[in-house]
C-alpha positions in Angstrom: -49.7 78.4 25.6 -53.4 78.4 26.0 -54.7 78.9 29.5 -58.3 78.2 30.6 -60.1 78.0 34.0 -63.0 75.8 32.9 -62.6 72.2 31.5 -65.4 72.8 29.0 -63.3 75.3 27.3 -60.8 72.6 26.2 -61.6 70.4 23.2 -61.5 66.7 24.0 -58.6 65.9 21.8 -55.9 63.3 22.4 -54.0 64.7 25.4 -51.0 63.7 27.5 -51.8 65.3 31.0 -49.4 66.3 33.7 -51.6 66.9 37.0 -50.4 68.5 40.1 -50.3 71.7 42.0 -46.7 72.5 40.8 -46.0 75.4 43.2 -42.5 76.8 42.2 -42.2 74.5 39.2 -39.1 73.1 40.7 -37.0 70.3 39.1 -39.1 67.5 40.4 -42.2 69.2 38.8 -40.4 69.9 35.4 -39.7 66.1 35.4 -43.3 65.4 35.4 -44.2 68.1 32.9 -41.4 67.1 30.6 -42.8 63.6 30.5 -46.2 65.0 29.3 -44.5 67.3 26.7 -42.5 64.3 25.4 -45.5 61.9 25.1 -46.3 63.1 21.6 -49.8 64.2 22.2 -51.2 67.5 23.0 -49.3 68.3 26.2 -51.7 69.5 29.0 -51.1 70.6 32.5 -54.0 70.4 35.0 -53.3 72.5 38.1 -55.2 74.2 40.9 -55.8 77.6 42.4 -55.8 78.4 45.1 -53.4 75.9 46.6 -55.5 73.1 48.0 -54.0 73.4 51.4 -55.3 76.9 51.6 -58.7 75.8 51.1 -58.3 72.8 53.5 -57.4 75.2 56.4 -53.6 74.6 56.1 -52.1 77.9 55.0 -49.0 77.5 52.9 -46.4 80.1 51.7 -46.3 80.0 47.9 -43.0 79.7 45.9 -44.8 81.3 43.0 -47.8 83.2 42.2 -50.3 81.8 39.7 -49.0 84.1 37.0 -45.4 83.2 37.3 -46.3 79.5 37.7 -48.0 79.8 34.3 -44.9 81.7 32.9 -42.7 78.9 34.0 -45.0 76.2 32.6 -45.1 78.1 29.3 -41.2 77.9 29.2 -41.5 74.1 29.6 -43.2 74.0 26.2 -46.8 73.2 27.4 -49.5 73.5 25.0 -52.6 73.9 27.1 -53.2 74.6 30.9 -56.4 74.0 32.7 -56.3 76.0 36.2 -59.0 74.1 38.2 -60.5 76.5 40.7 -60.0 74.5 44.1 -63.1 75.0 46.4 -64.7 73.2 49.0 -66.9 71.6 46.4 -64.2 70.4 44.5 -62.6 68.9 47.6 -65.7 66.8 48.3 -65.8 65.5 44.6 -65.2 61.8 44.6 -62.0 60.6 42.7 -64.0 59.0 39.8 -66.2 62.1 39.2 -63.2 64.2 39.2 -61.4 62.1 36.7 -64.2 61.9 34.3 -64.7 65.8 34.4 -61.2 67.0 34.4 -59.3 64.3 32.7 -61.4 62.0 30.6 -63.6 65.1 29.8 -60.8 66.9 28.1 -59.4 63.8 26.1 -56.8 62.6 28.3 -55.2 59.4 26.9 -52.0 59.6 29.0 -51.8 60.9 32.4 -48.4 61.7 34.0 -48.0 62.6 37.8 -45.5 62.1 40.7 -45.6 58.5 41.8 -47.4 59.3 45.0 -50.0 61.7 43.5 -53.5 61.3 45.0 -56.7 63.2 44.1 -60.5 63.3 44.9 -62.4 63.2 48.2 -60.1 62.0 51.0 -57.4 61.5 48.4 -59.0 58.3 47.4 -58.0 58.5 43.8 -54.6 57.3 42.4 -53.0 56.3 39.1 -54.5 52.8 39.4 -58.0 54.2 39.3 -57.1 56.0 36.1 -55.9 52.8 34.6 -59.2 51.2 35.4 -61.0 54.0 33.6 -58.9 53.2 30.5 -56.3 55.8 30.9 -52.6 55.2 30.3 -50.7 56.4 33.3 -47.0 57.0 33.6 -45.8 57.7 37.1 -42.7 59.9 37.3 -40.5 58.9 40.4 -39.9 61.7 43.0 -36.6 63.4 42.4 -34.6 62.5 45.5 -34.0 65.5 47.9 -36.2 67.8 45.9 -39.6 69.0 47.5 -41.6 72.3 47.9 -41.3 71.8 51.5 -37.5 71.7 51.5 -37.2 74.6 49.1 -39.3 76.7 51.5 -37.3 75.7 54.5 -34.1 77.0 52.7 -35.7 80.3 51.4 -37.0 81.1 55.0 -33.4 81.0 56.2 -32.0 82.9 53.4 -30.2 80.0 51.8 -31.2 81.1 48.3 -28.3 79.5 46.5 -29.2 76.0 47.7 -32.8 76.5 47.0 -32.0 77.6 43.5 -30.2 74.3 42.9 -33.5 72.4 43.7 -35.6 74.9 41.9 -33.6 74.7 38.9 -33.7 78.4 38.6 -33.0 81.4 40.9 -35.3 82.2 44.0 -37.7 85.0 43.0 -39.7 87.7 44.7 -42.3 89.5 42.7 -44.8 92.3 43.2 -46.2 95.7 41.9 -43.7 98.6 42.5 -45.3 101.1 44.8 -44.2 104.2 46.6 -41.9 104.2 49.5 -40.0 106.5 51.8 -37.6 107.6 49.2 -34.7 107.2 51.7 -32.8 105.3 48.9 -33.1 108.0 46.6 -31.8 110.4 49.1 -28.8 108.3 49.7 -28.1 108.0 45.9 -29.5 104.5 45.5 -33.1 104.7 44.5 -35.1 101.5 45.0 -38.2 99.8 43.6 -40.5 99.0 46.6 -42.5 95.9 45.8 -45.9 95.1 47.3 -45.6 91.3 47.1 -48.8 89.0 47.2 -49.6 88.2 50.9 -49.2 84.5 50.6 -45.7 84.6 48.6 -42.9 83.3 50.4 -40.0 86.0 50.8 -36.4 85.1 51.7 -35.1 85.9 55.3 -34.3 89.5 56.2 -31.2 90.6 54.8 -29.2 92.1 51.9 -28.9 90.1 48.5 -27.5 90.2 45.1 -29.7 89.5 42.3 -31.2 90.7 39.2 -34.5 92.2 37.8 -34.9 91.4 34.0 -31.6 92.2 32.4 -30.3 94.5 35.2 -28.4 93.5 38.2 -30.1 94.5 41.5 -29.1 94.9 45.0 -32.1 93.8 47.2 -33.0 94.7 50.7 -35.5 92.5 52.6 -36.5 93.7 56.0 -37.7 96.5 58.1 -34.6 98.9 57.6 -33.5 99.1 61.2 -31.2 102.1 60.5 -34.4 104.2 60.2 -36.3 102.5 62.8 -38.6 100.8 60.5 -41.2 98.2 61.5 -42.9 97.2 58.2 -41.3 94.4 56.3 -40.3 95.5 52.8 -38.6 94.3 49.6 -36.6 97.0 47.9 -34.5 96.4 44.8 -31.8 99.0 43.6 -31.4 98.3 39.8 -27.7 99.1 39.3 -27.7 100.5 35.8 -31.3 101.6 35.1 -33.3 104.6 35.8 -36.8 105.4 35.0 -40.3 105.2 36.4 -41.5 101.7 37.4 -44.6 102.6 39.6 -47.5 100.3 39.0 -45.4 97.8 37.1 -45.1 94.2 38.1 -41.6 93.3 38.7 -39.9 89.9 39.1 -36.7 89.9 41.0 -34.2 87.0 41.1 -32.5 86.7 44.5 -29.1 85.1 43.8 -26.8 85.4 46.9 -27.2 86.7 50.5 -24.6 89.3 51.2 -25.2 90.3 54.7 -27.7 90.9 57.6 -29.6 94.1 57.6 -28.2 96.4 60.3 -28.3 100.0 61.8 -25.2 102.1 61.2 -23.5 105.0 63.2 -24.5 107.4 60.3 -26.1 107.9 57.1 -22.6 108.4 55.4 -21.7 105.0 56.9 -24.8 103.4 55.5 -24.2 104.8 52.0 -20.7 103.4 52.0 -21.9 100.0 53.0 -24.5 100.1 50.3 -21.9 101.2 47.7 -19.9 98.0 48.7 -23.1 96.1 48.3 -23.5 97.3 44.9 -20.0 96.2 44.0 -20.7 92.8 45.2 -23.8 92.5 43.3 -22.0 93.7 40.1 -19.6 90.8 40.6 -22.1 88.2 41.6 -23.2 85.3 39.3 -26.5 83.7 39.1 -26.6 80.3 41.3 -27.6 78.1 38.5 
């Protein structure tokens, strides 16, 4: 999949374009992207970074980093992605000027979007405007019950199984593996400590079963109250793997919430509980 950040770097060939932010690339987003891929022209996604809400002063917790979003779009079979830098200047651009630069300018003959999609200054542009400009539009109905807002609400409460049903894939957290306190190693369960992007949504504090790549992972999210911690961390114990992950990017799937984090009477009691968490993780299955 070809990724560019400047419309001028895409040849103006006949394209079927899916346009949207596509945070999380959930089932509703995939319906839009699939319609573009199936249209028979060069499939292209036009998306934005950072998230428009951030630039417009309404912070948002993201379901996926840009890198992960692009990986998920590649899995959908997209040919090209244009990542439009969302700036105050872009937000002030009128709808027709936006369409001529970022859609007509790259050869869009078909534009696919959610039925309520709006664009341009004050959200004045819609699919009807694109029709007036000579572009065939294909609105995709909103998939009932699926929205990024609903998915965020579920993840915040730790309900990762229901969130996965709406995403069409397991909930994920990602980040660079950094040094930690080594307490897991001292207990016999060395963990990869993730430095997650500051605007990435992380599930509610607790202990979870999941996976990292091909390896099962028991995941701790929280402040580690047994050791009096205060800093919120994401730590993953990869069950059947050993080696050095420091400095590497790790994408961890979060399958099922096992329990709350808690303090124990002794390190031995904690270690025994972690061993039970590991066995539950070993028996767990992906939610979708």
